[in-house]
C-alpha positions in Angstrom: 27.0 -57.8 73.6 27.9 -57.2 77.3 31.3 -55.8 76.3 29.9 -53.5 73.7 30.7 -49.9 74.9 27.2 -48.6 74.1 24.6 -49.8 76.5 20.9 -49.2 77.1 19.4 -48.8 80.6 15.8 -50.0 79.9 14.5 -48.8 83.2 15.4 -45.2 82.3 14.3 -45.4 78.7 11.2 -43.3 77.7 10.7 -45.2 74.4 10.5 -41.7 72.8 12.6 -42.6 69.7 14.8 -39.5 69.9 17.9 -41.7 69.7 16.6 -43.4 66.5 16.4 -40.0 64.8 19.8 -39.0 66.1 21.7 -42.0 64.6 23.1 -41.3 61.2 24.1 -44.9 60.5 20.8 -46.8 61.0 22.4 -48.6 63.9 19.3 -48.2 66.2 15.9 -49.8 65.6 12.8 -49.4 67.8 11.0 -52.5 69.0 9.7 -52.4 72.5 13.0 -50.6 73.4 15.8 -49.3 71.1 18.0 -52.1 69.9 21.6 -51.6 68.9 23.2 -53.1 65.9 26.9 -53.3 66.8 27.9 -54.0 63.2 26.5 -50.7 62.0 27.2 -48.6 65.1 30.3 -46.4 65.0 30.3 -45.3 68.6 29.9 -41.7 67.7 27.8 -41.0 70.8 25.1 -39.0 69.0 22.3 -41.2 70.4 23.6 -40.9 74.0 23.9 -37.1 73.7 20.3 -36.9 72.3 18.7 -39.1 74.8 16.6 -36.9 77.2 16.6 -39.5 80.0 20.3 -40.6 79.8 19.2 -44.1 79.1 22.0 -44.7 76.5 25.5 -44.8 78.0 28.7 -44.8 75.9 31.6 -46.1 77.9 35.1 -44.7 77.3 36.6 -46.4 74.3 39.8 -46.0 72.3 38.6 -45.1 68.9 40.0 -46.9 65.9 39.9 -45.8 62.3 37.2 -47.3 60.1 39.5 -49.6 58.1 36.6 -50.6 55.8 36.2 -47.0 54.6 37.7 -46.6 51.1 37.4 -44.5 48.0 37.4 -40.8 47.3 34.0 -39.3 46.7 32.8 -36.1 45.1 29.3 -34.8 45.6 28.0 -33.8 42.1 26.2 -30.5 42.3 23.9 -28.9 39.8 23.0 -25.3 39.2 19.4 -24.2 39.5 19.0 -24.3 35.8 19.9 -28.0 35.7 23.4 -27.7 34.3 26.4 -29.1 36.1 28.2 -26.8 38.4 31.9 -26.3 37.3 33.1 -27.1 40.8 32.1 -30.7 40.3 34.6 -31.1 37.5 37.2 -29.2 39.5 36.8 -31.6 42.5 36.9 -34.7 40.3 40.1 -33.5 38.8 41.6 -33.0 42.3 40.2 -36.4 43.4 42.1 -38.0 40.5 45.3 -36.4 41.7 44.7 -37.5 45.2 43.9 -41.0 44.1 47.3 -41.3 42.5 48.9 -41.0 45.9 46.3 -42.7 48.0 45.8 -45.7 45.6 42.0 -45.2 45.8 39.2 -45.1 43.2 37.3 -42.0 42.5 33.5 -41.9 42.7 30.8 -39.2 42.2 27.6 -39.1 44.2 24.8 -37.9 42.1 21.5 -37.0 43.7 19.0 -36.7 40.9 16.5 -38.6 38.7 17.1 -42.3 38.1 17.3 -41.7 34.4 20.2 -39.3 34.7 22.3 -41.1 32.0 23.7 -37.9 30.5 25.0 -36.6 33.8 26.6 -40.0 34.6 28.4 -40.0 31.3 29.6 -36.4 32.0 30.9 -37.4 35.4 32.8 -40.4 33.9 34.5 -38.0 31.5 35.4 -35.6 34.3 37.2 -38.3 36.3 34.8 -40.6 38.1 35.4 -44.3 38.0 32.0 -45.0 39.5 28.8 -43.0 40.0 26.6 -43.6 43.0 23.1 -42.5 41.8 20.7 -41.6 44.5 17.2 -41.0 43.1 15.5 -38.0 44.6 12.1 -36.8 43.3 12.7 -33.2 44.4 16.3 -33.0 43.2 15.4 -30.4 40.5 14.7 -27.8 43.3 17.3 -28.9 45.8 16.8 -28.3 49.5 19.7 -28.6 51.9 18.1 -30.7 54.5 16.7 -33.2 52.0 20.0 -33.5 50.2 22.0 -33.9 53.4 19.7 -36.7 54.5 20.3 -38.6 51.2 24.0 -38.0 51.1 24.5 -39.0 54.7 22.5 -42.2 54.2 24.4 -43.2 51.1 27.8 -42.4 52.7 26.9 -44.4 55.8 26.0 -47.3 53.6 29.0 -47.4 51.3 31.6 -45.8 53.7 33.9 -43.6 51.6 37.3 -42.6 53.0 37.1 -39.1 51.7 34.1 -37.0 50.7 34.7 -33.7 48.9 31.9 -31.1 48.4 32.0 -27.7 46.6 31.9 -24.7 49.0 29.1 -23.1 47.1 26.2 -21.5 49.0 24.3 -24.7 48.6 27.2 -27.0 49.2 28.3 -25.4 52.4 24.9 -26.0 54.0 24.8 -29.7 52.8 28.4 -30.4 53.9 27.8 -29.1 57.5 24.6 -31.1 57.9 26.2 -34.3 56.5 29.3 -34.0 58.8 27.1 -33.5 61.8 24.9 -36.5 60.8 27.9 -38.8 60.3 29.7 -37.6 63.4 32.9 -36.8 61.5 35.0 -33.6 60.9 34.6 -31.0 58.2 37.3 -28.6 57.0 35.6 -25.8 55.2 36.9 -23.6 52.3 40.1 -25.6 51.6 42.6 -24.2 49.2 44.9 -27.2 49.0 44.5 -31.0 49.5 47.1 -33.7 49.7 47.7 -37.2 51.1 50.1 -37.8 53.9 52.3 -40.6 52.5 52.9 -42.1 56.0 49.5 -42.2 57.5 47.4 -42.0 54.4 45.3 -39.2 56.0 43.9 -36.3 53.9 45.8 -33.1 54.6 43.3 -30.3 54.4 44.8 -26.8 54.1 42.8 -23.6 54.6 43.5 -20.0 55.6 43.2 -19.3 59.3 43.4 -16.3 61.7 41.9 -13.9 59.2 44.0 -15.3 56.3 47.3 -14.5 58.0 48.5 -18.1 57.9 47.5 -21.4 56.4 46.4 -24.2 58.7 46.7 -27.9 57.9 43.9 -30.0 59.4 43.7 -33.8 59.7 40.8 -36.1 60.5 42.8 -39.1 61.9 40.1 -41.3 63.4 36.8 -40.6 61.8 35.5 -41.4 58.3 34.7 -40.0 55.9 37.3 -37.3 55.9 35.3 -34.3 54.7 36.4 -31.1 53.1 34.6 -28.4 51.1 36.6 -26.6 48.4 35.8 -23.2 46.9 34.9 -23.0 43.2 37.8 -21.9 41.1 40.6 -23.3 43.3 41.2 -26.7 41.8 41.7 -27.6 38.2 39.6 -30.0 36.2 41.3 -32.7 34.1 41.1 -33.0 30.3 37.8 -34.8 29.5 38.2 -38.6 29.2 36.1 -38.9 26.1 34.3 -42.2 25.8 35.2 -43.4 29.2 32.4 -45.5 30.8 32.5 -46.5 34.5 30.1 -48.3 36.8 26.8 -47.0 38.0 25.5 -48.0 41.4 21.8 -47.3 42.1 21.4 -46.5 45.7 18.4 -46.8 48.0 17.5 -43.5 49.7 15.4 -42.9 52.8 11.8 -41.8 52.2 11.3 -38.1 52.3 9.9 -37.0 55.6 8.4 -33.7 56.7 10.9 -30.8 56.3 11.2 -27.6 58.2 11.9 -25.8 54.9 9.6 -25.5 52.0 10.9 -24.2 48.6 8.3 -21.7 47.5 10.0 -20.5 44.3 13.3 -20.5 42.6 14.7 -17.9 40.2 18.0 -17.0 38.7 19.5 -13.6 39.1 20.3 -11.9 35.8 23.8 -10.5 35.7 25.6 -8.5 33.1 28.3 -10.6 31.4 29.4 -14.0 32.6 29.8 -15.0 36.2 33.2 -14.2 37.8 33.5 -17.8 38.7 33.6 -18.7 34.9 35.1 -15.6 33.4 38.6 -15.8 31.8 39.1 -12.1 32.3 38.1 -10.3 35.5 38.4 -6.6 36.4 38.2 -6.0 40.1 37.7 -2.7 42.0 38.4 -1.8 45.6 38.3 1.2 48.0 40.6 3.1 45.7 37.8 3.4 43.1 36.7 6.3 45.5 32.9 6.2 44.6 30.2 4.2 43.0 30.2 6.3 39.8 33.8 5.3 39.1 32.9 1.6 39.0 31.5 2.3 35.5 35.1 2.5 34.4 35.6 -1.1 35.5 32.6 -2.2 33.5 33.8 -0.2 30.5 37.2 -2.0 30.7 35.6 -5.4 31.1 33.3 -4.8 28.1 36.4 -4.0 26.0 38.2 -7.1 27.1 35.1 -9.4 27.1 35.4 -10.0 30.9 33.4 -9.5 34.1 33.6 -7.1 37.0 34.4 -8.0 40.5 35.1 -6.2 43.8 36.9 -6.4 47.1 35.0 -6.6 50.4 35.5 -2.8 50.8 33.7 -2.2 47.5 30.9 -4.5 48.5 30.4 -3.0 51.9 30.3 0.4 50.3 27.4 -0.7 48.1 29.3 -0.2 44.9 28.9 -3.9 43.7 26.9 -6.9 44.7 28.1 -9.6 47.1 27.9 -12.2 44.4 30.8 -10.5 42.7 33.0 -10.3 45.8 36.5 -11.9 45.5 38.4 -13.0 48.6 38.3 -15.0 51.8 34.7 -14.1 52.5 33.7 -14.0 48.9 34.5 -16.1 45.8 37.7 -17.8 44.7 38.4 -17.2 41.0 40.8 -18.6 38.5 40.7 -16.3 35.4 43.5 -16.1 32.9 43.8 -12.4 33.6 42.9 -10.4 36.7 43.2 -6.6 36.8 43.1 -5.2 40.3 42.1 -1.6 40.3 42.4 0.4 43.5 42.7 -2.8 45.6 45.3 -2.7 48.4 45.9 -6.5 48.2 45.5 -7.7 51.8 45.6 -11.5 52.3 41.8 -11.5 52.8 41.4 -10.5 49.1 44.4 -12.4 47.6 43.2 -15.6 49.2 40.6 -15.7 46.5 43.2 -15.4 43.7 45.1 -18.6 44.2 44.1 -20.0 40.8 44.5 -16.7 38.9 46.9 -16.6 35.9 48.3 -13.2 35.2 47.6 -10.4 37.7 47.9 -6.7 36.8 47.6 -4.2 39.6 46.8 -0.5 39.4 47.3 1.5 42.6 48.6 4.9 43.6 50.5 3.5 46.6 53.8 1.9 45.4 54.0 0.0 48.7 50.5 -1.6 48.4 50.6 -5.4 49.1 48.9 -6.1 45.8 52.2 -5.4 44.0 53.8 -8.4 45.8 51.5 -10.8 44.1 51.1 -9.0 40.7 52.9 -9.9 37.6 52.6 -6.4 36.3 52.0 -3.2 38.2 51.0 0.4 37.3 51.5 3.1 40.0 48.9 5.8 39.5 45.4 7.0 40.2 42.8 4.5 38.7 40.6 7.4 37.5 43.5 8.6 35.4 45.0 5.2 34.3 41.7 3.4 33.4 40.4 5.9 30.8 43.8 5.9 29.1 44.0 2.1 29.2 40.5 1.8 27.7 41.3 4.2 24.9 44.5 2.3 24.1 42.7 -1.0 24.0 40.0 0.4 21.7 42.6 1.8 19.4 
């Protein structure tokens, strides 16, 4: 024990227990003084940083990769109405593709009731070989702090090599808390994932510097390697009907007091389907000129059976809600058809279209960047083109 890099100075210890709460791996227990379990400790330094008296000292140490970490995990997320969020199937599909290169198994971590048999079967069909089921009494009304505590505890116990989480509003909060608790890195809003064939590390690619370039980020020493991925970026696999994998029932820490209380939960009613699920999306930007002209987009969407979206400029102008914003600071979508109306097509917007099929652009500026990514382009004023297009489709 004398050679272990983390040491306790008992004379300085206040016996306050702050270090116990700071450890995300359960490596510290409080008897008369904190006791360190060298088998569980990962030398992350969280306890030493949290100690108000400086009683815990972490000596310089050359970090080594956690060679026991294995497997690619996906956090299974549910929508407020209890249905599975589509991003879970997308991430499981991507995990299966990564597993082919990494030679790893694919697991889903499901936080929910212990009798969640239907959800487990669904996750097996979507690509999971195993489901880690973490019973949580308040899973139906999820709260980020509680979920993060459960996810971090299970991940610390079973030590996955890779943990993927959907970059939804809820998933972003959980991912950040889990990464901080586990003392590992997190690459947010990834648009592409791959495995380095030489090192076996996860190559995490995301837009950087305002979307002007793509950065590849690696977590070489810490595990799990964590990445959040926007909905609509990855592709789900064809359902593996009838596939049955293994279910591991996990022990989870008891729910303690939380700084957040969920008072009520309600779903916003939107016209048409969500842009994340829609196969046809009509988007409007600054070129729509005013809020009244946005009605043309809805009219076209109604004819095509699609949904309406907007660029950041349209959202900031108050013409459309933020939940329908497409782009780097909004949603990533993967419709079969995207019609961009009066949108210039800067990288901040097109970063949200990486999964789109056919793109049609309508803009009065023939040099607009949107035409460089569009499959079809119409040069003209949207207030003139859209009524004629709607009339032609109705005819």
